[in-house]
C-alpha positions, 0 to 999 in steps of 0.5 A: 450424692453431691447433687442429695446434698442440695436436693436433700439435706441431712436431717436431724437423725442422720445429723445425730448418728454422725456426730455419735459415730465421730465422737465416741460419746453418746451411745445412741442417747444423742440418736434417742433424745432426738427420736423422742423429740421429733415426735417419732418414739416407739410405741410404749416409751415411758415419759420418763426414760425419754425424759432421761434421755434426753437430759443424759445427750443434752449436758454431753452436748456442752461438752467443749469437745463437742463443739469441735466434732460440730465444727469437723462436720460442717467443713467436711460438708463444704468441701463436700461441697464445693468440689462437688460444684468444682467437677460439674462447673469443669465438666460443663467447661470442657463439654460447651461449645467454644462461644460458651467458653469465650463467654466464660472467660468474658464472665472471668476476666472482664478486661481482658483484651479478649476477641470478639465473640463470633461463630467460627466460619470461613468466607470461600472463594471465588464461588460458583464461577466459569473457567475458560477451558485452558487457565487457572483459578484460585481457591481461598479459604478466610476465616473470620478468626484465627485458627491454629491448623489449616482448612481442607480443600476438597476437588469433587468431580460434579453432581459424584461425592467421589474426589480427593481432600487438599492441605490449603497453605497459608498466603503469605502475601495477604493482609489478613489470614487467608488460604489459597489453593491454585487449579493451574490448566483446568480442562474439566469442571470439578466441585469444590468446599472447603472444611475445618474443625466442624465447619465445611462450607457450602460446595461450589462449582468450576463450570469449564468450557471453550471460549469463542474464537474464529474458526473461519475467516473470509476477506473479500475485496471489491476493488473500485468499479473504474477499475474495472477487476473482479472481485478477489476472495482472499484464502481462509484466515488471510485478512490483512490486504493492500487496497487502492482508497475506494475498494469494499471489503467484505468479513465472512466470520464462523466462529467455534460456538454460538456466540450472543454478540461480536464487533470489530474495532478499527485502530485508526480512528479508534472506533467501535462497531457492532454486529448482526449476529445468526447464530455463530455466523455474522457478516460486516462490510465496509468502503476502505478510506485509509490504511487501518488495523482492525480487531474482532471480538467474540461474546458469548451466552455467558459473558466469555470473550476471546482472548487476544484477537488478532490483529490485522491490517489493510493497507491503501495503494496510493494510486500513482499518475500515470505514465505515457510516453511517444516512442516512435517518432519521439521527435519534431518532424517535417511534414513526411511525402506520405502523408501519414506519420507513424505514432508508437505509444505506450502508455502506464498506470498501476491500476490501469490507463482508461482513456489514450488520447491524442490531441492536435492543433493546426497553425496559431489555431489555440484549441486542441482537436482529440483523437482517440487511440484506445478503442475502450474504456476497459482499465490496463497496466500498460498499453501500447499502440502503433497508430497510423496517423493518415495527414492528408485528412488536414487542411495544412497549408505550407508554413505550418506546423502542426502541433501534437502530444498524447494524454492518458487518464486513468480510472481515480475518483471523483477526478482522474489522474492525467499524465501528457507527453511533451509538445512535439511538431510536424513542419509543412515549410513554406514555398521559399523555406522550400525552393530555398533548401532545394536550391542550395541543393542543387547548387551542391549537384551542380558542383560536385559533378563540376568538379568530377568532370574537371577532374576527368578532364585531366585523367584525359590530358594524362591518358593521352599523354600515355598513349601518345608515349606508347605509339611514339616508342612502340613500347609500354614503359615504366613511366607510361604504365604507372601514369596508367595506373594512376589514372585507373585509381583517379578513376576508382576515386571519382567512382566514390565521388559519384556516389557521393553525387547519386546521394544529392541528387537523391535528396534534390529529388526527394524534395522536389518530389515531397513538394506538392507544389511541383510542376509537372515539367520540373518533375519530367525534367528531374528524372531525365537529369537523374537518368542521364546522371546515372548513365554517365557516372555509373554505367558509362565510368564502370565501361572506361574503367574495364577498359583501361584495366583489361589494356594494362593488361594485354598492352602488346607494343605491336604497331598492328595491334595498338590502334585497336587499344586506343578506344580504351584512352578515349573519354570525349564522350565522357565530358560530353555527357558531363556537360549536358548533365550540367547545363541541364541541371542549369534548365532544370534550376531555372525551372525550379525558380519559376516554378516555385516563384508563383507558389512562394508569393501565393503562400507570403500573400496567404501568411500575410493576409491571416496575421494582418486579420488577427492583428486587427481583432487584438488590437480591438481587443486592446482598445475595448477590454483589453488583453489577458496576459496569454493575448499579450502574449500570443501578440508578441508572437504576431509581431515577431513573424510580421518580422520574420516575413518582410525578411523573407520578402525582402531575400525573396526580392533580391533573389528575382531581381535577376528573373523576368517577373509578370506584372502579375507577380511584380505587383503581389511583391510589392503589395507584400512589402507595402503591407509588411511595412506598414504592419511594422509601423504600426507595431 
């Protein structure tokens, strides 16, 4: 009806009917008049009647009350029209979309502070994403305009519409409107989408896959070649090791899944090296130079990397210097009589001793001669050897020193570390020293034998007096018994002194035997003296002591039996034997003196010639080029030896003045003195 008001307005006839019904005055006259004027009068109507009807209607329309009725009709029509438009507008407003309402608000309130128009949408994240297994992901939805409710998160199974719906909650920390929902400890892939009102986001996927991890790690350590150690393969998963510098390390790694790249990071120096990958395995080799730590990074084709890789450490072991020690003899010794020096050497090194060498020099020669004590060059952490050094193969003269030391080397490259022992010496005594020592020992032996002989004479006198007293008194009184017991005790003390004499004589015999220049005559007499002294001071003395003890125990004061004990108190033969021994010792002394004189002179002459030759060479060099500090030191040592030789020559002249020297020996001794005096004057 309201629509027809605008599309089909009321005609005059209908309007007349409304006017008649509202005024109740025209009684169809108005309608008839309208019909007559519109040409709609029924056929056969008279013209007079039509004019009469129109006149009556016109007269009534001029009535003032008629104007009021007409106004009422206009107001009512307007109200109906407005109500129709209002109802239509409200219906359209509430049924139209939000953007239409927003536009209408802008038209109605052009200056109001209204938000700009945009369609409702959400920014949903993180979108399609790959999530490492066990980690978390946070889904967010940010609307482009304020909303009054909470968006709904739909968690769906991949390739399936089934799932769960959860309300998201506001992010209080965000500066703009934002809704979030965290997913923790993801183990399986899932799809999601967000909806609000009539908005529904696209469907996104969270693909859960495991991170690549190291499944197997093998470390193989190859020691430097000089150590001779076999390669060492560590247990699976053990990536830490300690190794000497120069060692090679090979890492063999297998990942838990196919990987696209692998790298190793060293700290220090903070360098990363990329490794060639074959599906899920790779290897890397490097040489150890300094202590460092490393970790291995893996990445698969999707870009996922292993998280918090294990840090392994490699420590460089410092190769300490070797040690070497001479356990036996480890001291300076005189030249051994067996002409062999038994050495015991031990060398140690933390990674192995390669070589152990004995170096020696003879006399004043400065060059060291090597003798290898280790058969091969295989490294040994501890090497011990007993080495018999045959000195008879060396050209050694009396008065010469053999200096020696042992040096051990390890296998460090490029140059080995070295350890050396102190320098020890084996001294071949000069003929003068040999004679001097033998003379002193000879004098000690002779002196002790004389003391024993004098004691035996006193003991013999005491025993004779006791025997005469027994023989005279025909009884063994208390004093005589005490005198005999005292003599027995003194005899036992003599036995102890005899042992000391034997020891000294043995020393003298050793010196004579060790002297390679002792004559056969001297050796023969020395043997006779030793045998005679043994008989006198050992066998004979023991026999006498036994007789004295038996005599004292079985003594019977009977004149007929007294004579048979007289033999026990006789010591004349014993004392005569001691005199004979002393005489032989004196003869031996003279023989040794004569025998050693020539050797001593020859020894002094040879040493003097050697010193003179070396002095001459150094003097020539000093005049032409000058001496090095080492050569100057050597010159000072030579001057000291000249003074020592001069002193020995002087003492020798004094020693042998009482001996009838041959003309040759006298000439040698005089020449030596002159040469040494000349050298001292030049000094």
